[in-house]
N, C-alpha and C positions, 0 to 999 in steps of 0.2 A: 458379394461383389462389395467394392468400396462404395461409400457413401457419396452423394452429391450433397455438398454443404455450402452454407453460407457462413462466413466467419464475421463476427462483429466485436472489435475491439480497439482500443487506443493506446495505452500506456506500453513501457517496457515489459511490465507484468503480463501482458497479453502475448508477446511475441513468441515465447517457447512453445505455447500451445499451438499457434499456427504452424510453426515449423514442424512440430511433431505431427500434427495431422496431415501435412503435405508428405513428410517422410514415410508415413505409413500408408500411403497409396490413396487417400481420400480426395476426390474432386472438389477443389474449392471454386465454386462458380463465381462468387464475387466476395470482396471485403468491403464492410463497412466500417468507417471509422469517422472521427471528428475531423472537421475542417482544419486546415492549417492555420496556425496562429503566429503573430509577430515573434520574432526570436528575443531572447532576454537581453540581447545588446544592440545597440544602434548599428544598422548597415547590415543586419543578418537577413531582413525580409521576412516574409512568411515560412514558417517552419513545418514541415509535414509531421505527422505522428509517427512514433516508432513502427507502429503498425503497418501504415502507408508506406514507410521506406522499405519495410521487408516484402511487402506484397508486390510493390512495383519491380522489385529486384527478381522476384519468382514469376513475374509476367502475368499476375493476376488482376482483373478489373478492379478499380477501387471506386467506391462511391462515398460521398460525404454529405448527405443530405442534413438540412437544417432541421427537419421534423420528420417523423414518420407517420404523422397523425392524418396525412391527406390522401385521398383517393389515388393520386398520382404516385405516392410513395408505396402504397399498398400493391398498385398494379406492377410497378417496377420491381418490387421485391418477389412477387408472385411469378413473374416471368422467368425469373431463374429456374424455376421448377426443381427447387431442393428438396432433398429429403429431409433434412433437418437444419437448424441454424445452431451454431456454437457461439456463445456470448460470453466474453471475458472482459471485464471492467471497460465496457463501451461507454457508460456515461451518458446515455440517452434512454428514455423510458420507452418500452415497447407497448403499444397499445394492443387490446385483445385482437383486433383484426391481424395484426402483424404476426402475434404469437400463434395465431391459427394457421397461417398461410403455409409453412412447411408440413408436409403430411405427417412426419413423425413428432413435430414439436420443436420447441426451441430450448437448448440446454445451457444453464449458466455454471461457470466455475466461479465459486465464492471462496474467499480466503479467510474462513472461520468455520467453527464447529457449530452450525445452525442448531437450535435458533438463537444461539448466542452471537452477538454483534452482527445483526442484519444492518445493512447500510453502507455508508460510503467510505469509512476509513477503519475497517476491522483489524487490520494488522497494527495501526497504531494504538487503537482502543485496548486490544489485548494486552500490550505490554504496558501501557499506562495504568491498568487497572489490576496489575500484578498476577495475572493469569499464569498458571503453571503449564499451560498447553493450550494449542490452537491447532489449525489444521487447514485442509482444503475440502470442498464437497463440490460434487456435481449434482444439480438439481434440475428437474423439469420446471420451466419458468411459468408463472401465472402472473395475473395483473397486480398481486401484492408486492410489497418490498421484501423480496428474498423470502417469500413464504412458500415456495413451491415444494413439491416432493421430492425426497432426496434419494439419489441413486446409489452414490459411493462415496466414500470418506477416506481420508488419510490424516493422521495425528503428527504433531511435533511438539516436542518440548521447548518451553520458552525458558533460557537460563537469564540470569541478571546481567550477563555479559553481551546479551543480543540487543542490537539496535533494530529500528524499524527496517533499515537497510539491509541488515543481515537477515532477517526473518523474511523479507521481500525475496531476497535472492534464494533463500532456501525453500519457499512456498512455491515459486513461479515454476521450476522444472518438475517439482512433485505434482504440481496441478496439471501440467502438460501431460504427463504420463497417465494421470488419473483420468482426465479427459479422453485420452487415446483409448484406454480400457473401456471406458463407458461407451465410446462410438462403435467399438468392436461388438460390445454386447448388444447394442441397438441393432445393429447390422444382423445379428443372428437372432433378433427377435426375443433376447434372453435378459433384457435390462429390466432389472426389478426396482421399483419404486417403493418409498416407505414416507408416509406422512410425517412431518415435523412434529415434535412435542408441543405441547401447548405451554409447559412451563419452562422457565429459565430463559424467557425471551430478553434480550437487551438490543439497545440500538446503539450503532456506531456512528455517531453523528460526524459531519464534515468537521475537520480540525479548523478552528478558528484562530486567527493570530493573537487574540488577546489571551489565549490559553498558554501562550509560549513563554511568557514571564515565570521564572521560577520562583516558588514561595518556600524559602528556607527555613520557615517555621514548621514544616512538616517532617516526619520522620525520615531518616537517611534512605530508607529503601523505597519509599514512595517518592523521594526526589530523584533517585537513580532511575527508577522506572518512567517517571515523567520525562527526562532527559532523553533517555534512550528510545522512548515511544515517540519523540518528534525528532529524531535524527535520522537522516541529515536535514529534512525539510519538514516544517519552517524552520527548526532549530530552537530548543529551549535556551532562552538568554537570561542574562544578568548584567549588572553593570559593576564593575570592580573599581572600588574607590581607594585611590592611593594618596598618599600625604602630598600637599603642594601640587596636585595634578588634576585636571578634571576627570570624572568617572569614565572609564573605558568600557563600553558596550561589547560584551562577548557572548558568542553561541557556545555552548558545551555540547560537544557531539559525543563523547564518550568518557565514562568516568566509572569508579569502582568503590565499594563499601571501604571506609577507612576507620582506624582508631581514632579516638579523641572526642571531646565534647567541648561547648562552649557557647556563647551568644550565636543564635542562628545568623548564618551570613559571614561570621569571622573567619578569616583565614588562620589556620591553625599551625602552619609550618611553612617552610620554604620550599615545599614541593605540591602546593596548591590542595591540601587538604582543607575542606570547608565545613564548618559547624552547621548541623542541621537541627531541627527541633529536638530531635534525639538522635544521638550517633553523628557520624560525619562520611563524607564522600570525598574522594580524591580525583581531580580532574585530570582525565588522560590526554584527550584530544580537544582542541577548541578552534574557534574562529573568531577574528576581529573583524569589525565592521570594514567591508571592502577588501578583505585580505583572504588568501587561500586558507584552508584548514592546515593546522599544525599540531604537532605532538606538544604535550605542556612543557617537556623539558627545553623545547626549541623557544617556547614563548618566555619561559623564565630567563633565558640566556639574554634576551633583549630587554626583558622587564623584570629585573630582580625585585623581589618583595621584602618589605620591611615591616616592622611591627605597626599595628594599627591598620593595615590593608583589611578591607571587608567587601562583601558583596552586598550591595544594596537591594 
């Protein structure tokens, strides 16, 4: 019979898994998510998380505790009498007492091929590192940072054309299907767990704003992967210096490898090919400060480039 579950998640990435669990008949006793935060623009007020929005639409009770480390939080979670908890990008540490509360355990969907890229930003880091593939894994949680035993995995190739947004959108539904299959196996008592390898451990540290500035002295492929790994947020950026005009700060959202060479940061032609330390990239999509994203061709119509333009 279907499982009685607690679902714990916060961003858009979590939503497909919640919806798939409901669609496959599992009973979601409660949804745990982060508390609403102020909107990005004035006047928006507090904005609920994507998971909270979907949970309330489905009529599922929503809880937004600030901590799970108190006796009250443990008692509240235990009162749901859940068979298991499903955790997808929740954003809060689960102490041992919480992990032990559901009788069958807590199961996390992680967007990497563990033990590579444990931690907060596995999608971004896999692209930025030039990885050829990544994936999603279901693991039974323990108190370590993504160190639990793995149940199931799916792999995805990373192409040079993929941005973090593209890969996110590929992995989210794939992970939802994987978690549904894992819960079906758990329900049958047939879920097999395997310890993670001790070799190949890497950590996907949270993306810092200071990382977003583009280093044009790096080879073109590294620049491309850096740009795509940070697209659309926070967005890799540079300043375009034009003759007789102040530098214009732009985020580069999508690019491709291009022919040509020159001084790193030099604009090589009138179609936004930029020289790197070795080789060049061509900007395909960009965003000026305070403006909406636009195609490079649209940008060039309003900002024609002349000899001497360069990326600082």
